[in-house]
C-alpha positions in Angstrom: 0.5 38.5 -12.8 1.9 37.8 -16.3 1.0 39.1 -19.7 -0.5 36.9 -22.4 0.5 37.3 -26.0 -2.4 36.8 -28.4 -1.7 35.7 -32.0 -3.6 36.8 -35.1 -5.5 33.5 -35.1 -6.9 34.3 -31.7 -4.8 31.7 -29.9 -2.4 32.6 -27.1 1.3 32.5 -27.8 2.7 29.3 -26.2 4.7 29.9 -23.1 8.3 28.9 -23.1 9.2 25.6 -21.3 12.4 27.2 -20.1 15.3 24.8 -19.9 13.6 21.7 -18.3 11.3 19.1 -19.7 9.6 17.3 -16.8 7.8 14.7 -18.8 9.7 12.8 -21.5 9.9 9.1 -22.6 13.5 9.2 -23.6 14.7 5.9 -22.2 15.1 3.1 -24.7 13.3 -0.2 -24.6 11.4 0.3 -21.4 7.9 1.5 -22.5 6.2 2.8 -25.6 9.0 5.3 -26.2 12.1 4.7 -28.4 12.9 1.0 -28.9 16.7 1.6 -29.1 19.5 4.0 -28.2 19.4 5.6 -31.6 15.8 6.7 -31.0 16.8 8.0 -27.6 19.6 10.0 -29.0 17.3 11.5 -31.6 15.0 12.7 -28.8 18.0 14.1 -27.0 19.2 16.1 -30.0 15.7 17.5 -30.6 15.4 18.6 -27.0 18.8 20.3 -27.2 17.7 22.0 -30.4 14.7 23.3 -28.5 17.0 24.8 -25.8 16.3 22.2 -23.2 19.2 21.5 -20.8 17.5 19.2 -18.3 15.1 16.4 -18.9 13.2 14.1 -16.4 13.0 10.6 -17.8 9.4 9.5 -17.0 8.8 6.0 -18.3 5.3 4.5 -17.8 4.8 2.4 -14.7 1.6 0.3 -15.2 1.3 -2.9 -13.3 -0.2 -5.1 -16.1 1.6 -3.4 -19.0 4.8 -1.7 -18.1 5.7 -3.1 -14.6 9.0 -1.2 -14.4 10.8 -1.2 -11.1 12.6 1.7 -9.5 15.9 -0.2 -9.8 15.3 -0.8 -13.5 14.5 2.8 -14.2 17.6 4.0 -12.3 19.8 1.6 -14.2 18.3 2.8 -17.5 18.9 6.5 -16.5 22.5 5.8 -15.6 23.1 4.0 -18.9 21.4 6.9 -20.8 23.6 9.4 -18.9 26.7 7.5 -20.1 25.4 7.3 -23.7 24.8 11.1 -23.7 28.3 11.8 -22.5 29.9 9.4 -25.0 27.8 11.0 -27.8 29.0 14.5 -26.8 25.4 15.7 -26.0 25.1 18.2 -23.2 21.8 17.2 -21.7 21.3 16.5 -18.0 19.0 13.6 -17.4 17.1 12.9 -14.1 15.2 9.9 -13.0 11.4 10.0 -12.7 8.4 7.9 -13.8 4.8 8.3 -15.0 2.8 6.2 -12.6 -0.6 5.0 -13.4 -3.4 5.8 -11.0 -4.2 2.3 -9.6 -4.0 0.4 -6.4 -0.4 -0.6 -7.1 0.6 3.1 -6.8 -0.9 3.3 -3.3 1.3 0.3 -2.4 4.3 2.1 -3.8 3.5 5.1 -1.7 3.1 3.0 1.4 6.6 1.4 0.8 8.2 4.7 -0.2 9.1 3.1 -3.5 8.8 6.1 -5.8 11.0 8.2 -8.1 10.4 11.9 -7.3 12.2 14.9 -8.7 12.9 18.5 -7.8 13.0 20.2 -4.4 9.3 19.8 -4.3 9.6 16.0 -4.6 7.2 15.9 -7.5 5.7 12.5 -8.3 4.2 12.4 -11.8 1.1 10.2 -12.3 -1.6 9.8 -14.9 -5.2 8.6 -15.0 -7.5 7.0 -17.6 -8.7 9.6 -20.2 -12.4 9.0 -20.0 -13.3 8.5 -16.3 -11.7 9.6 -13.1 -10.4 6.6 -11.2 -11.9 6.0 -7.7 -8.4 6.1 -6.2 -7.3 9.4 -7.7 -8.0 11.6 -4.6 -6.7 8.9 -2.3 -3.5 8.9 -4.3 -3.2 12.7 -4.0 -3.8 12.6 -0.2 -1.4 9.7 0.3 1.4 11.4 -1.7 1.0 14.6 0.3 0.9 12.8 3.6 4.2 11.0 2.6 5.9 14.3 1.9 5.6 14.3 -1.9 3.9 16.8 -4.3 1.3 15.0 -6.5 1.8 16.1 -10.1 -1.0 15.1 -12.5 0.3 14.5 -16.0 -1.2 16.1 -19.1 -4.2 17.4 -17.3 -5.7 18.8 -20.5 -6.3 15.3 -21.9 -8.8 14.1 -19.4 -12.4 14.3 -20.7 -13.8 14.0 -17.2 -12.1 17.3 -16.4 -12.8 19.0 -19.7 -16.5 18.6 -19.0 -16.3 19.4 -15.3 -14.0 22.3 -14.5 -15.3 22.4 -11.0 -13.5 19.1 -10.5 -10.3 20.7 -11.8 -10.6 23.4 -9.1 -11.4 20.7 -6.5 -8.2 18.8 -7.3 -6.2 22.0 -7.1 -7.7 22.6 -3.7 -6.6 19.2 -2.6 -3.0 20.1 -3.5 -2.6 18.4 -6.8 -0.2 20.2 -9.2 -0.8 20.2 -12.9 1.5 19.3 -15.7 0.5 20.3 -19.2 2.0 19.0 -22.5 3.5 22.0 -24.2 2.4 20.9 -27.7 -1.2 21.1 -26.6 -1.0 24.9 -26.7 -0.6 24.7 -30.5 -3.7 22.7 -31.2 -6.6 24.5 -33.0 -9.7 25.9 -31.3 -11.6 22.9 -32.4 -9.4 20.7 -30.1 -10.8 20.1 -26.6 -7.2 19.4 -25.4 -5.9 22.6 -26.9 -8.8 24.7 -25.4 -8.3 23.0 -22.0 -4.6 23.7 -22.0 -5.2 27.4 -22.8 -7.9 27.7 -20.2 -5.7 26.2 -17.5 -2.9 28.6 -18.5 -5.0 31.7 -18.6 -6.4 30.9 -15.1 -2.8 30.4 -13.8 -3.3 26.7 -13.0 -0.4 25.3 -15.0 2.5 24.4 -12.7 4.9 22.6 -15.0 5.3 21.9 -18.7 6.6 18.9 -20.5 6.8 17.5 -24.0 5.6 14.0 -23.3 7.8 13.1 -26.2 8.0 9.5 -27.2 9.8 9.8 -30.5 11.7 12.5 -32.4 9.3 12.2 -35.4 8.7 14.7 -38.2 5.6 15.8 -36.4 7.8 17.1 -33.6 9.7 19.5 -35.8 7.2 22.3 -36.1 6.7 22.1 -32.3 10.5 22.4 -31.9 10.5 25.5 -34.1 7.8 27.1 -32.0 9.6 26.3 -28.8 12.7 28.0 -30.1 10.7 31.1 -31.0 9.2 31.3 -27.5 11.6 33.4 -25.6 9.4 34.3 -22.6 8.4 32.2 -19.7 4.8 32.6 -18.4 4.0 29.6 -16.3 4.2 29.3 -12.6 7.3 27.6 -11.2 
């Protein structure tokens, strides 16, 4: 059990992410994240300011939009690692991806063509926001059968789960782990995403946290300040 801190506005105090961001679009020129190295370094500096020491680079892999290959991502991560060193930034970067829930992902699983991270061999994947894809549960089963841990990205965003919490429980029972975007905890009570993130957390169903940062914009600054103030860790490892 862990204790929940409740603020004066009735919202729970956001849990600390600890030292690792498991979902970040830090690589330049590969998806809808930063377009150049300058933007990537800005993200790195903001993560360091937040107390992050490790980041998993998770560029989109979508067959008809961002058809990134494993080799291309690994090359980008290695180049980013050199850039961080040359810039004097102490941030450990690991290779990952944010796969789209589609038939192409099933092909990747069958050919063991995946970027996983951690001892649990997490594979981060996302789905459409509005409707659950028909292949979602097949993807989860296939990942588990191949020895991976399915990690569903930003679970709080999906409207088909917001309106059907029984399906959330069902996915958990299938062995799907949940990643929540840390900034969602700071959304107001009128936000369905914010309320979903808090409900998942209160029920102990959040496995990993990430920023899902695409750019180090001015909007990210208040979030960074909140992360620095959060000195306690309350999510399941």
